[in-house]
C-alpha positions, 0 to 999 in steps of 0.5 A: 407160880412157875416151878423152878427148873431142875438140873438133871445130871447128864445121862450116861452114854448107852453102852456100845453093843458088842460086834456080832461074831464073825460068821465064816459061812454066812447064809447065801442070799436067796431069790426070796430076799429083797431085790436091790433097788434099780441102779441108775448112772450119774449121767442117766436120764432115768428118774432116780427114786429114793427108797423112802420116796418110793415107799411113800409112792402108791404106784410103783414104776412097774405099775405106772400107766404112761400116755398111750402114745408113749406106751405104744412107741416103747412097745413097738421098740420091744417088738422090733428087737425081738420079731426076728425070733418067731420069724426065724423059728418058723422059717427053720421049722419050714425048712427042716420039715419041708412045710408048704408056703400056706402052712408056713404063713399059718404057723407064723401067724400063730407064733405072733398071736401066741407070743402076744397073748403070752406077753399080755398074760405075763405083763398084766397077770390074772388069778395065779398066772403072770408075775405082772412084770415087763415080760415078752414071750417067744418060741423057745430056742432049745424047745424048738430043736427038741420039737423038730427032733420029735417031729422027725422021729415020730411025726408032727402030730406026735410033736404037737402032742408032746408040747401039750403033754409037757405043758400039763406036766409043768402044772403037775410038777410045779408045786414040788419045784416051788419047794426047791426055790430055797436052793436057787440063791443069787449065786445060782441065779447069777451064774445062770443069767451069765450063761444065758446072756453069753448064749444070747450074745452068740445067737445075736452074733450068728444073726450077723455072721451066719452059721460057721461053714455056711455060704456067705459066713462072715460076709464083710457086708453083713458084718458092716451092717451089724457093726453099723447098727451097734454104732448107730445105737451108741451114738443115739444113746450118747447124744440124745436125752429124754424119750429119744435116748430111751428109744435109742435101741429102736432108732439104731435098728431103724437106722441100720435098716435104712442103711441096708435099704440104701446099700441094696441089702434088703432081701424081699424074698421073706415078704414074698413068702408071706403071700399078698393077703391082708389078714392071716388068722391061725388055724387050730390043729394045722397038722391034724389031731395031736397024738400023745406019746409019753416016751416021745415027749420025755426029752421035752418034759426033762427040759422043762425042769431046766426051763422052770429053773431058767424062769426063776432066774428070769423073774428075779433078774427082771424084778431086779432090773425094774427095782421091784421087791418080789416073793420068789415063792409066789411070783416064780410059779406065776411066771411058770404057769403063764409059760405053761398056759401059753404053751398049752394053747400053742401046742393046739396051733402047731407051735413048740414050747413058748417061753418067757424071754429074757431078751426084753430085760436088756431093753428095760435096762437100757431104756429105763422104762419099767412099766409093764404096760409097755410089754403089754402093748408089745403083746397087743402089737404082736397079736396085730402083726400075727393077724395083719399080713402087711405088717408081718411082711414089713417086719420080715424084710429087716435084714438079719444082720441089723437085727443081730447087731441090735440083739448083741447090745441088748443081750450083752446087757443081760450078761452084765445083769448076771455079773452084777448079781454074782457080785452080791453073792459073796464071791469072797468065799472060796466055796462060792467062787469054786461053785461059780467057776465049775458051773460056768465052765460046764455051762459055757462048754457046749456054747463055746464048743458046738458039737462037743457032745456029738458022740452021745445018743440023740436024747442025751445030747439034746440035754447036754447041749443046753448050756443053761440046763447043764450050768444051772444043774451044776450050780444047784448041786454044788451049792447044795453040797458046799453050803448045805450038806458040808457045813452040817457034816462038819458041825457033827464031826467037830461037836464034842460028844457028851456022855449021853451021846455015847 
């Protein structure tokens, strides 16, 4: 016997929750917050991952193992774009310090091997080293200038000792720095990434034009090669699809190199300087036993504080570019430890500080290939280049205007990443706009006006001429004053005092 169906009155609608009161000073996002998903354009060939589907997938694209052939191909693309950095760094060392050909070959071999080893550490990670993100390591630009200054004042043995001391110093101060990451919100990191990107675009442009005032500056032929390389890259990215589109950066560089060869712009002197041997193995302590001088190492130690801040921005923006959620409190120290470990070994091979490069982030963003095994493959290729002399010679003859044209595209993407991060940092607040404006003004000043601090003492000038360090420091201090100190002071002054407070 069935039970008669009872008719219940319709349920009363749930009360609508009252809107939360407007907070005029919302908390700025911190780098420990969730990173935004990987953006993709409507005409993009990249796989668009829905957040729900991504959560269900056990393997994140960063940890995805692609076919070995494709991994090597994409890895070579990273190497071709950035191989000019270690080559130019070592040639600058050789020219500034008057090093012989054999010693230059040895240092170039060490630079490639250590760059590759550091890339493997950062990409694959082990224990507390490496964030397991698609990173490539290279000799740093500003640390190279500091290294050369120390070498000219105190000798090469003291300069290598300063690198080793700075690496140890980084390990010592890292726990304290990790506690300060709360003061590096998206506002600070976005400002820093914009400054880094603009500075890198300038570096790429100088590869095309040469240094202002130097013979052959802005030669029409060099400008034509650089612009043609950019044009090739745009055409390939516009008309190709699939894997060929992902390789547009490398194809553009190769097309520029072919054009240079056809027009007779390929210079073989770099290859001649490498010698004709088959294998180059770096030698330990090429300048002799390191000498340790704390006073001489002080400028390099001070710079490494800014370098750790830059590593914070690189790690966060890399994670954002690949759409991976990270915890900055644990992943940023892993990046810094990888830098310090590679620099420690590099010091024993006569190299300046090695730093995690933000250059390859632009390649990741342009190609959409997010696997960290690609940059690990790039690391293996860099090691092979350092050991095999013929490969080194082949890469070294690619004209710098071609490399510079490719670099300008890649570095421009990094600048856009910083702008996107600033767009999520609540710039509608007048205080945030003011912090960003002042930090950009001071950070871009030494980049846009070289030599502006020429009248200052050498050690002070080296720090002030680092636009990244000045801009980051300014953003951190102003963000602390406007968003942490000032609200607390205002709250105390405006809170009514009770009788017990009197």
